[in-house]
Each structure stands twice: as C-alpha cells, then as structure tokens.
NUMAR-251012 format. One record per residue (C-alpha): residue in one letter; z, x, y. Coordinates in steps of 0.001 Angstrom, whole numbers, m for minus. Layout:
BEGIN
PT_res_up_east_north
PT_A_Z_X_Y
...
// end
This chain:
BEGIN
PT_res_up_east_north
PT_M_50737_m96935_m138970
PT_S_50929_m93484_m140526
PT_L_47824_m91775_m141806
PT_V_49288_m91536_m145295
PT_T_50285_m95180_m145755
PT_L_46954_m96568_m146958
PT_P_47541_m97402_m150638
PT_K_45008_m95950_m153058
PT_T_44276_m99220_m154792
PT_V_40965_m100082_m156419
PT_R_40074_m102481_m153579
PT_T_40796_m100042_m150751
PT_T_38988_m97221_m152558
PT_R_35910_m99392_m153109
PT_R_35920_m100426_m149461
PT_L_36205_m96831_m148272
PT_V_33342_m95857_m150604
PT_A_31178_m98623_m149073
PT_I_32085_m97589_m145520
PT_A_31376_m93899_m146176
PT_Q_28024_m94678_m147789
PT_V_26869_m97026_m145009
PT_L_27906_m94639_m142244
PT_S_26098_m91738_m143935
PT_R_22988_m93840_m144507
PT_H_22718_m94684_m140801
PT_G_23160_m91224_m139361
PT_F_26942_m90969_m138989
PT_S_27464_m88380_m141736
PT_H_29074_m86000_m139219
PT_F_31661_m88708_m138602
PT_V_32226_m89035_m142367
PT_A_32617_m85266_m142690
PT_R_35160_m84966_m139885
PT_L_37131_m87869_m141375
PT_Q_37110_m85946_m144678
PT_F_35446_m88833_m146490
PT_Q_32990_m86803_m148558
PT_R_35043_m87533_m151674
PT_Y_34111_m91200_m151293
PT_L_30387_m90420_m151470
PT_P_28433_m90274_m154746
PT_S_27981_m86805_m156242
PT_T_24359_m86541_m155052
PT_A_24837_m88045_m151582
PT_W_25596_m84661_m149991
PT_L_22077_m83500_m150823
PT_K_20425_m86094_m148549
PT_R_23002_m86738_m145883
PT_G_22937_m86250_m142181
PT_R_19662_m87454_m140679
PT_P_18989_m90969_m139476
PT_A_15519_m92419_m139653
PT_E_13049_m91404_m136977
PT_E_13531_m93569_m133886
PT_P_11547_m93905_m130643
PT_E_12609_m91862_m127626
PT_T_15303_m93982_m125940
PT_D_18678_m93586_m124324
PT_P_20955_m91848_m126892
PT_L_23656_m94480_m126320
PT_E_21149_m97264_m127042
PT_T_20214_m95496_m130279
PT_I_23875_m95244_m131268
PT_G_24326_m98924_m130442
PT_E_21396_m99963_m132642
PT_R_22702_m97885_m135531
PT_L_26172_m99384_m135089
PT_V_24608_m102849_m135288
PT_R_22985_m101988_m138622
PT_V_26278_m100541_m139912
PT_C_28195_m103705_m139007
PT_E_25553_m105978_m140513
PT_E_25731_m104098_m143821
PT_L_29538_m103949_m143943
PT_G_29897_m107682_m143546
PT_P_31519_m110373_m141393
PT_T_34727_m108522_m140491
PT_F_32802_m105663_m138923
PT_V_30406_m108085_m137214
PT_K_33342_m109890_m135620
PT_L_34907_m106561_m134625
PT_A_31667_m105594_m132894
PT_Q_31507_m108966_m131150
PT_M_35073_m108547_m129935
PT_A_34370_m104975_m128792
PT_S_31417_m106303_m126773
PT_T_33947_m108179_m124604
PT_R_35479_m104873_m123415
PT_P_33004_m103454_m120888
PT_D_35872_m101504_m119340
PT_I_36019_m99323_m122482
PT_L_32555_m99105_m124055
PT_P_29316_m98039_m122321
PT_T_26914_m100767_m121227
PT_Q_24106_m99572_m123515
PT_I_26281_m99974_m126611
PT_L_27629_m103345_m125419
PT_K_24106_m104745_m125142
PT_S_23367_m103832_m128744
PT_L_26673_m105167_m130091
PT_G_26291_m108398_m128123
PT_R_23169_m109282_m130142
PT_L_25067_m109457_m133422
PT_Q_25080_m112970_m134868
PT_D_27811_m114378_m137078
PT_D_25495_m116196_m139498
PT_V_26596_m116630_m143121
PT_S_25291_m118850_m145904
PT_P_27445_m121987_m146430
PT_F_29711_m122358_m149437
PT_P_29303_m125361_m151815
PT_S_30380_m128814_m150648
PT_E_32551_m129220_m153761
PT_Q_34719_m126355_m152549
PT_A_34811_m127842_m149057
PT_R_36014_m131185_m150389
PT_R_38662_m129483_m152529
PT_I_39964_m127492_m149535
PT_V_40211_m130689_m147456
PT_R_42018_m132470_m150291
PT_N_44565_m129677_m150702
PT_D_45156_m129350_m146956
PT_I_45676_m132996_m145954
PT_D_46927_m134302_m149344
PT_V_44370_m137117_m149283
PT_P_41037_m137267_m151137
PT_V_38008_m136980_m148882
PT_D_36690_m140421_m149888
PT_E_39984_m142050_m148865
PT_A_40460_m140173_m145594
PT_F_36861_m140595_m144394
PT_A_34456_m143501_m144434
PT_S_31632_m140971_m144647
PT_F_31435_m137196_m145103
PT_D_28271_m135153_m144659
PT_D_28165_m132630_m147514
PT_K_25611_m130494_m145683
PT_P_27287_m128408_m142935
PT_F_25516_m128244_m139577
PT_A_27026_m124822_m138758
PT_S_28256_m121957_m140918
PT_G_30016_m118731_m139922
PT_S_31967_m115927_m141528
PT_I_35313_m117726_m141216
PT_A_34429_m121413_m141516
PT_Q_31713_m124007_m141697
PT_V_31500_m127333_m139865
PT_H_30794_m130798_m141324
PT_R_30187_m134165_m139659
PT_A_32276_m137121_m140828
PT_K_33578_m140538_m139839
PT_T_37232_m141405_m140320
PT_S_38434_m144515_m142092
PT_D_39266_m146027_m138671
PT_G_35684_m145500_m137480
PT_Q_35964_m142366_m135279
PT_D_33163_m139789_m135399
PT_V_34684_m136370_m136047
PT_V_33776_m132816_m137040
PT_L_35657_m130845_m139686
PT_K_35980_m127090_m139433
PT_I_36737_m125891_m142986
PT_K_37901_m122351_m143681
PT_R_35827_m120266_m146068
PT_P_37669_m119761_m149404
PT_G_39190_m116299_m149873
PT_I_38259_m115176_m146362
PT_E_41848_m114346_m145358
PT_Q_42276_m111791_m148163
PT_T_38892_m110217_m147400
PT_I_39534_m109896_m143658
PT_Q_43113_m108705_m144155
PT_L_41917_m105869_m146396
PT_D_39263_m104873_m143859
PT_I_41775_m104988_m141004
PT_Y_44167_m102775_m142953
PT_V_41400_m100243_m143623
PT_L_40192_m100436_m140001
PT_Q_43671_m99759_m138629
PT_W_43932_m96700_m140860
PT_L_40450_m95503_m139877
PT_A_41110_m96062_m136154
PT_E_44321_m94040_m136228
PT_R_42666_m91283_m138216
PT_A_39637_m91205_m135896
PT_E_41772_m91105_m132746
PT_S_43840_m88267_m134215
PT_L_40912_m86162_m135452
PT_F_38410_m86984_m132666
PT_P_39875_m86177_m129235
PT_E_36572_m87217_m127650
PT_M_37024_m90768_m129012
PT_R_40368_m91404_m127338
PT_P_38811_m92770_m124106
PT_Y_37256_m95545_m126233
PT_R_40710_m96636_m127512
PT_P_39797_m97290_m131200
PT_Q_43390_m98141_m132148
PT_M_43753_m100577_m129271
PT_L_40413_m102258_m130066
PT_V_41319_m102705_m133734
PT_E_44796_m103982_m132860
PT_E_43350_m106534_m130423
PT_F_40830_m107542_m133070
PT_A_43585_m107961_m135656
PT_Q_45626_m110201_m133356
PT_T_42618_m112277_m132311
PT_T_41346_m112693_m135875
PT_R_44745_m113688_m137257
PT_R_44989_m116379_m134577
PT_E_41450_m117503_m135369
PT_L_42269_m117737_m139077
PT_D_45149_m120107_m138297
PT_F_43492_m123444_m137521
PT_V_46818_m124905_m136395
PT_N_46746_m122380_m133537
PT_E_43234_m123452_m132523
PT_A_44253_m127102_m132821
PT_S_47191_m126458_m130489
PT_S_44917_m124797_m127908
PT_T_42441_m127679_m128131
PT_A_45261_m130191_m127667
PT_R_46465_m128350_m124536
PT_F_43000_m128600_m123004
PT_Y_42803_m132270_m123946
PT_E_46142_m133001_m122242
PT_A_45092_m131044_m119164
PT_F_41796_m132904_m118653
PT_K_42349_m136302_m120270
PT_D_42682_m138017_m116878
PT_N_39595_m136308_m115467
PT_T_36624_m138643_m115810
PT_Q_34112_m135790_m115360
PT_I_35590_m133275_m117828
PT_N_35807_m134114_m121505
PT_T_37408_m132104_m124328
PT_P_37834_m133124_m127993
PT_Q_40973_m134814_m129234
PT_V_42694_m133308_m132280
PT_R_43222_m135522_m135307
PT_W_46562_m134048_m136355
PT_D_46791_m136361_m139368
PT_L_43625_m134718_m140743
PT_T_44375_m131131_m139701
PT_G_46056_m128266_m141541
PT_P_45999_m124454_m141833
PT_N_42559_m124534_m143486
PT_V_41009_m127680_m141974
PT_L_40606_m128602_m138311
PT_T_39458_m132140_m137521
PT_L_38272_m132862_m133975
PT_E_36694_m135735_m132128
PT_F_32907_m135422_m132097
PT_M_31505_m134489_m128678
PT_D_28034_m135821_m127957
PT_G_25819_m134919_m125047
PT_V_22998_m132602_m124067
PT_R_23520_m128898_m124645
PT_L_23728_m127024_m121370
PT_R_21171_m124549_m122717
PT_E_18625_m127387_m122929
PT_V_19456_m128479_m119391
PT_L_18922_m124952_m118090
PT_D_15576_m124811_m119911
PT_E_14747_m128251_m118437
PT_K_14180_m129675_m121910
PT_G_17018_m132201_m122058
PT_E_17749_m135459_m120307
PT_P_17677_m135151_m116502
PT_C_21050_m134777_m114784
PT_D_22546_m134231_m111337
PT_R_22495_m130427_m111411
PT_P_24481_m129809_m108165
PT_A_27201_m132229_m109321
PT_V_27340_m130577_m112762
PT_A_27631_m127174_m111084
PT_R_30575_m128355_m108957
PT_N_32340_m129956_m111947
PT_L_31886_m126792_m113989
PT_A_33266_m124635_m111166
PT_E_36286_m126882_m110569
PT_C_36998_m127041_m114307
PT_F_37215_m123274_m114734
PT_I_38956_m122568_m111431
PT_A_41668_m124991_m112518
PT_Q_41948_m123108_m115821
PT_F_42173_m119694_m114142
PT_F_44579_m120466_m111308
PT_E_46516_m123597_m112311
PT_L_46763_m124023_m116083
PT_G_47327_m120347_m116908
PT_F_45018_m120500_m119942
PT_F_41246_m120699_m120110
PT_H_38212_m120991_m122367
PT_A_37242_m117354_m122919
PT_D_33780_m117989_m124398
PT_P_31961_m120346_m121985
PT_H_28404_m119625_m123069
PT_P_25855_m122479_m122721
PT_G_26125_m123311_m126437
PT_N_29786_m124359_m125972
PT_L_29081_m126633_m123001
PT_F_27560_m130113_m123133
PT_I_26322_m132325_m120300
PT_R_26985_m136066_m120271
PT_P_24355_m137323_m117817
PT_P_24333_m137747_m114965
PT_E_27166_m135276_m114146
PT_G_29819_m135312_m116889
PT_L_30791_m132124_m118734
PT_S_32164_m131515_m122242
PT_L_33805_m128320_m123522
PT_V_33980_m127438_m127226
PT_D_35053_m124550_m129500
PT_F_38459_m123320_m128363
PT_G_38712_m120560_m130953
PT_M_38774_m117932_m128189
PT_V_41371_m118846_m125573
PT_A_43046_m116363_m123234
PT_R_46203_m116730_m121176
PT_M_47124_m115561_m117691
PT_D_50887_m115436_m117285
PT_E_52547_m115708_m113892
PT_E_53072_m111966_m113568
PT_L_49431_m111112_m114289
PT_I_48163_m113796_m111883
PT_G_50529_m112530_m109207
PT_R_49393_m108936_m109565
PT_L_45773_m110078_m109560
PT_V_46296_m111898_m106264
PT_I_48001_m108843_m104745
PT_A_45139_m106590_m105883
PT_I_42509_m108954_m104415
PT_V_44320_m109245_m101091
PT_A_44781_m105461_m100992
PT_A_41081_m104932_m101734
PT_V_40094_m107366_m98979
PT_N_42346_m105464_m96552
PT_R_40965_m102136_m97831
PT_E_44358_m100959_m99069
PT_T_43084_m98979_m102075
PT_D_46439_m97299_m102770
PT_I_48028_m100698_m103389
PT_V_45227_m101600_m105827
PT_I_45894_m98376_m107746
PT_D_49642_m99087_m107766
PT_V_48948_m102538_m109236
PT_L_46816_m100939_m111957
PT_A_49638_m98497_m112706
PT_D_52166_m101351_m112928
PT_L_49880_m103030_m115468
PT_G_49807_m99850_m117580
PT_A_46063_m99523_m117022
PT_I_46061_m95917_m115774
PT_G_45176_m93470_m118551
PT_R_46321_m89923_m119170
PT_E_42994_m88484_m118007
PT_T_42837_m90519_m114787
PT_D_42508_m88530_m111577
PT_R_43943_m90848_m108919
PT_R_42053_m89149_m106115
PT_V_38710_m89693_m107857
PT_L_39681_m93274_m108735
PT_K_40615_m93964_m105112
PT_R_37317_m92525_m103906
PT_D_35278_m94642_m106355
PT_L_37184_m97838_m105493
PT_Q_36729_m97177_m101780
PT_E_32984_m96721_m102285
PT_L_32840_m100023_m104172
PT_N_34870_m101716_m101446
PT_E_32628_m100336_m98723
PT_K_29578_m101722_m100489
PT_Y_30873_m105299_m100538
PT_Y_33000_m105284_m97377
PT_G_31463_m107614_m94783
PT_L_28806_m108874_m97201
PT_P_27831_m112500_m96468
PT_V_29482_m114849_m98921
PT_R_26176_m116259_m100095
PT_R_24990_m112774_m101035
PT_F_28091_m112168_m103116
PT_D_27256_m111968_m106858
PT_I_30397_m112075_m109032
PT_G_28521_m110912_m112112
PT_T_27169_m107798_m110361
PT_L_30569_m107025_m108839
PT_F_32238_m107350_m112241
PT_G_29698_m105003_m113832
PT_E_30199_m102342_m111175
PT_L_33979_m102716_m111295
PT_V_34213_m102204_m115068
PT_E_31845_m99245_m114859
PT_T_34138_m97687_m112241
PT_V_37338_m98189_m114207
PT_R_35743_m97028_m117483
PT_R_34510_m93842_m115832
PT_N_38053_m93148_m114591
PT_D_39869_m93796_m117910
PT_V_41401_m97066_m116692
PT_T_41967_m99772_m119324
PT_L_42385_m103241_m117864
PT_P_44506_m105910_m119619
PT_R_42384_m107787_m122134
PT_D_43133_m111220_m120668
PT_F_42119_m110021_m117205
PT_V_38827_m108660_m118555
PT_L_38179_m111930_m120391
PT_M_38913_m113890_m117214
PT_M_36490_m111804_m115160
PT_K_33876_m111968_m117906
PT_S_34329_m115736_m118202
PT_L_34168_m116142_m114410
PT_A_30996_m114047_m114282
PT_A_29420_m116141_m117071
PT_V_30329_m119417_m115350
PT_S_29052_m118051_m112037
PT_G_25723_m117205_m113661
PT_V_25374_m120705_m115130
PT_I_26281_m122293_m111793
PT_Q_23641_m120234_m110010
PT_Q_21037_m121501_m112470
PT_L_22152_m125101_m111987
PT_D_22421_m124939_m108202
PT_P_21374_m121719_m106402
PT_E_22885_m123021_m103148
PT_F_26379_m123535_m104581
PT_N_29075_m121234_m103139
PT_L_31703_m120506_m105771
PT_L_33828_m118335_m103491
PT_E_34470_m121283_m101168
PT_L_36348_m122946_m104025
PT_I_38211_m119798_m105069
PT_Q_39467_m118736_m101629
PT_P_41864_m121703_m101093
PT_K_43373_m121129_m104548
PT_L_44024_m117482_m103756
PT_R_45606_m118341_m100414
PT_K_47839_m120913_m102084
PT_L_48937_m118457_m104779
PT_L_49675_m115799_m102192
PT_A_51707_m118263_m100105
PT_E_53705_m119273_m103181
PT_R_54495_m115656_m104014
PT_A_55639_m114986_m100448
PT_S_57746_m118151_m100150
PT_P_61463_m117606_m99267
PT_R_62570_m119544_m102355
PT_R_60604_m117325_m104706
PT_L_61663_m114119_m102954
PT_L_65304_m115213_m103131
PT_R_64989_m115935_m106842
PT_Q_63382_m112537_m107475
PT_A_66130_m110824_m105467
PT_G_68731_m112586_m107590
PT_M_67078_m111475_m110838
PT_S_66751_m107883_m109582
PT_S_70423_m107854_m108599
PT_W_71368_m109090_m112054
PT_H_69377_m106266_m113698
PT_I_70921_m103649_m111373
PT_L_74447_m104908_m112094
PT_N_73763_m104734_m115848
PT_I_72570_m101132_m115506
PT_L_75642_m100163_m113452
PT_R_77927_m101901_m115934
PT_D_76420_m100245_m119011
PT_A_75761_m96803_m117487
PT_P_79280_m95315_m118048
PT_R_79312_m96351_m121693
PT_M_75787_m95024_m122301
PT_I_76626_m91665_m120647
PT_R_79833_m91416_m122688
PT_D_77941_m92112_m125958
PT_L_75328_m89517_m125019
PT_M_77965_m86856_m124304
PT_R_79779_m87630_m127565
PT_G_76548_m87287_m129507
PT_M_75794_m83948_m127910
PT_G_79352_m82760_m128630
PT_R_78976_m83662_m132329
PT_G_75612_m81939_m132590
PT_Q_73781_m85250_m132984
PT_F_71489_m84737_m130013
PT_Q_67900_m84479_m131251
PT_I_64560_m83561_m129721
PT_N_61568_m84940_m131654
PT_I_58248_m83099_m131381
PT_R_55119_m84894_m132492
PT_H_52119_m82811_m133474
PT_E_49061_m85069_m133348
PT_N_46994_m83137_m135909
PT_I_49706_m82028_m138328
PT_D_48373_m84340_m141049
PT_H_44905_m82850_m140704
PT_L_46369_m79327_m140858
PT_A_48394_m80183_m143973
PT_S_45296_m81664_m145619
PT_E_43243_m78551_m144844
PT_L_45996_m76273_m146215
PT_D_46183_m78341_m149419
PT_R_42432_m78182_m149869
PT_S_42313_m74434_m149202
PT_S_45206_m73814_m151598
PT_N_43531_m75874_m154317
PT_R_40266_m73973_m153944
PT_L_42071_m70639_m153965
PT_A_43996_m71604_m157124
PT_F_40755_m72813_m158697
PT_S_39055_m69488_m157852
PT_V_41963_m67459_m159297
PT_L_41865_m69522_m162500
PT_M_38091_m69010_m162776
PT_A_38447_m65234_m162242
PT_A_41261_m65051_m164822
PT_T_39093_m66951_m167317
PT_I_36206_m64498_m166788
PT_M_38489_m61482_m167206
PT_G_40129_m62930_m170326
PT_S_36745_m63756_m171844
PT_S_35511_m60228_m171148
PT_M_38588_m58746_m172834
PT_V_38106_m60949_m175899
PT_L_34448_m59924_m176205
PT_S_35368_m56237_m175947
PT_L_37746_m56392_m178946
PT_E_36773_m54145_m181821
PT_G_37251_m55335_m185335
PT_D_36880_m58606_m187118
PT_F_39612_m60889_m185786
PT_Q_39566_m64418_m187159
PT_I_41698_m67536_m186904
PT_L_41127_m70181_m189580
PT_G_37780_m68581_m190358
PT_F_36637_m68597_m186716
PT_E_35941_m65284_m184958
PT_I_38024_m64890_m181807
PT_R_35121_m63086_m180135
PT_Y_33243_m66373_m179772
PT_L_36036_m67680_m177540
PT_G_34765_m65263_m174914
PT_F_31473_m67169_m174712
PT_V_33414_m70431_m174409
PT_G_35396_m68901_m171553
PT_Y_32213_m67797_m169811
PT_A_30796_m71326_m170116
PT_L_33974_m72841_m168648
PT_S_33933_m70319_m165798
PT_F_30298_m71120_m165067
PT_M_31032_m74860_m164856
PT_M_34084_m74242_m162664
PT_G_31978_m72083_m160356
PT_I_29302_m74761_m160054
PT_G_31987_m77351_m159257
PT_L_33521_m75108_m156595
PT_V_30136_m74478_m154938
PT_I_29354_m78217_m154884
PT_A_32752_m78964_m153325
PT_I_32149_m76370_m150594
PT_L_28622_m77660_m149905
PT_R_29842_m81263_m149696
PT_S_32483_m80266_m147187
PT_G_29806_m78774_m144960
PT_K_31887_m75603_m144504
PT_L_29964_m72989_m146463
PT_S_30230_m70453_m143651
// end
C-alpha cells in the first residue's frame, strides 16, 4: 500500500485525530511528530505535549509496554486484538512488552438481545422461536467481535450461539486500513522500527481478523476437529449445527465438563490427573504431527475435563496449519540440532525466508551453538520445553530472524500444553511421546518412494526452465534492442522528502506574502494627500494590512512550534 493512498474521508480523519491524541496523551508525542501527525491534534495540544505521567523506576521496555496497553484500551477493540496477536510473536517483540500486552482483556459490554435475535433471524431465515425450543437472552460471554448465548434446539440438543456484533466488520475494516497505512509510514520513517516488522504484524493481524470475522471459516475448522476426533472416546470437540449457522451466527453443540483451570486449582470434581495429562499430550501431538492443523490457543479456559479422564476442546477461532513442507523442514532442523549441525539449521531458516537483512550468520551460528551446548546431553526429565522455547525466540529475535507465524504458534502452543501437563502430572515425560513421531516423519521423508517423487518433480521444473530459457533470453534481448529495458530505483524516504519540501515551500511562500503585505501597507501609510475611494481613506488600508500580517505571523509561529522544529 502506498503512503498516499489513504483517502481523506471524514471517518479516516476522525480516526487519525483519535489516534494522534491518544498517543500524545500517553507519552508518544515524539512518535506523532515524526509521523507528521501534528495537524491532527487540537490547536492547543502542542502546548502540553510530550511528557507522560510520572512512573516508578522500572525497566524502560516495561514502561513502554504499560503505556501501549493504555493506548490500546483507549483506542478500542481492534487495537486490543492487535496487541493480543502481537503478544503471540515473541520472536519479534521484547519479552517485557509481551508481558504487558498479554494482560489485555477483550471484554466488551453485550449488545441488546433484540438485535441478537434479529441477526439470527436474518442469518438462518428462521425466527428464533421456531428454530429453538429455548433461547437465553442474556449472553454468558461477550467480546469485541461476538457474544455467546445458550439455547436448546427444537430437536432437544443443547447448543451455544456465537452471534457477531452488529457493525463490527465496518469498524474493524476501517481500523485495519488505517493501521496498514500507519505501519507502512512508520517502517519508512523509523529505520529503528524495522526489526519489529510493523507491516508484517499488521498484515498477519488483518488476515487473522478477517478469518475470525467469517464464522463459516471457524465452523469449518471446528468441523475438521470434530471429524478428526469423533471416534476417540477420550477427546471430545463440539459438533457444528450447519442448519443453524451462517456468516454472522455460529451454532455449536454445548460442551459440559469441569474447566481445566478449576482442576489445576483443585477446586473442581476430582479426576485422574495422570490420565488427563496423557490424553492432552496425545491430542496435541496428533494435531502437530498427523493432522497438520492445531488449536493455537490452548489456555486452560478453552479446555474442559470430563471426569475421570475425558477431555473437551472448545473455541477454534484461532487455528494454525503446518503444511508438509514446513513440517519437513522442522524435522530436518531438529535432527540437525540434535546432531549439532548448526549450519544446516541456519540453511533451513534461510529456506524459510526467516533470515533478515541485518542478520550476521557468524553471530547467529555462535548463539545457536551456545544454546545447543546448554541442552546437549541434558537428561530428558530435566528438559523444559517452555524454557527452551523462550531462549530460542530470544536468540532469533536478537539476530533479526523472523520465524514463520505458524511455527511460532506451534511452539507456543506446545509450550503451553507442556506447562499444563507438568501441573497435572510432574512425572509425565512429553518428549517420550514426541520422539517416535519425529523418527517416523524423518523415515517418511527419507523413503525411496518420496525421494523418487521429489526427483521427478525437480526434473520437471528443470525441463520447464530449459524449455523456456531461449524464449525468455530472446524477449530480453529484443526489449533491450528497442530501448525497453528499465532499471527501477526505489527510494524508501522519497515521500517524506517530498512532504518536507512541500511544507518548506508553503512556509516560504507564506513568509513572502506576509513580507509583501507589510511593505505594501507601509507604502500606503506613507502616501501624502487625501486619497479616498467611496468616501474611505486609502491610508486606513495600511492598518488593515498590518493586522493581517500580524495574524499571518502568529499562524506561522504556531505552525513552526507545533512541528517541533523551531531551531
């Protein structure tokens, strides 16, 4: 998206005004100034900008994180969800900021039940009273995108309805459009922000949010999990009621049970904790290494226990996928790390496009070797996946390496599940379950049948290149002969330079006009004789000119002060 494509509509202007004001109020006025957003601030805001409230002596990054939390809370649900999504990228953002962003809660007041009933009626083409034997008008959960109601279908099944908040798509789409523009502008004007990948974060957020806004997409993901585990007596996932589901309404089978959080706090019904731990581990290992898609938000609130050892999974709004290529490269990287072949690990990262422009491969190799040395030979029972994941993402972030989002979500999900399992059964060894899966995947990738198939595909690509190469070279030579060969040069800050030149030119023209007005007024006042037009002495026009010049001067001084570039 180009920096000049944001339309100057009333809605976008109002949103930019709100963003500029909130950022300035919470100590990010330098950011507003460098983005050239002073024009979106009220006329008196420049007088009191720039200093956040006094805060206790803490880590500067923690302070920034707390201020970012307050900014997101004031700017509304889109920014809260962006912060929550950013908190899932520990390979990009510092740990201190992630801790602050992770505390943000998506808690919004519910909308009226009359609207909820009308949305259901429009989406499934059946009145609520006909489709359901009972419908609870009071939602038991409410978020920025939807709220959830209990109901019972006309055929007697207990269900939950996730109903989209009215008008939320237009609101979020506007915010996404503004965020994309801001991210591109920030990355262009702030070289120091490029390691944090603002454009990539906003683009990932846009894709994730658009999928989340489409309830048919979530219904499809839920149905895939249901088909995968429907024959498993220990794992339960909700069934989708497709006849009562649409783009704005998602109807799912009601899942009862004891929340895992209550089990961990030893407040719920007693259960077989070692058996639950094993079922939870087998469930997620199957997702990671067999199904190719997995629940990316397995916190204790999304897991239910069906005593004595059954397990229920809910809320499939955040689902990630691991395609065959990514799984294969992951296996190769793990095997290479086990065999202390750090160069192969770095080559895998490069193949994934994870190596950044600022990455020094020698430093990266040294850091990965130090991490490998720390865990090499460590007894399996002393192996903490969560700690390893934290140290790994800190290493890659420090070396400007950006891991694929789905891989980060998998590691984060695995670390979360590992932590829950350790609380359920401290003696459980998760790696004993993972190792056979890795060996099987490696054997499959090294099988003669697979290698032969890959060789055939590579040969096909090579033959296509050889076949098309003469024609492509001929077209290139013809273009050069006709003078159609072009070299495009992209200057990253040309828009900023053009904006600065326009502003300087406008101020210079304004100053020349003010000086001309002063000189003209002085000449009129120095006239001798009684010159009148329609009974009005021309001399008095000199005073009018002086007054106009004075007001223009005040306006010019204010503009310079607001820009922060008086010197």
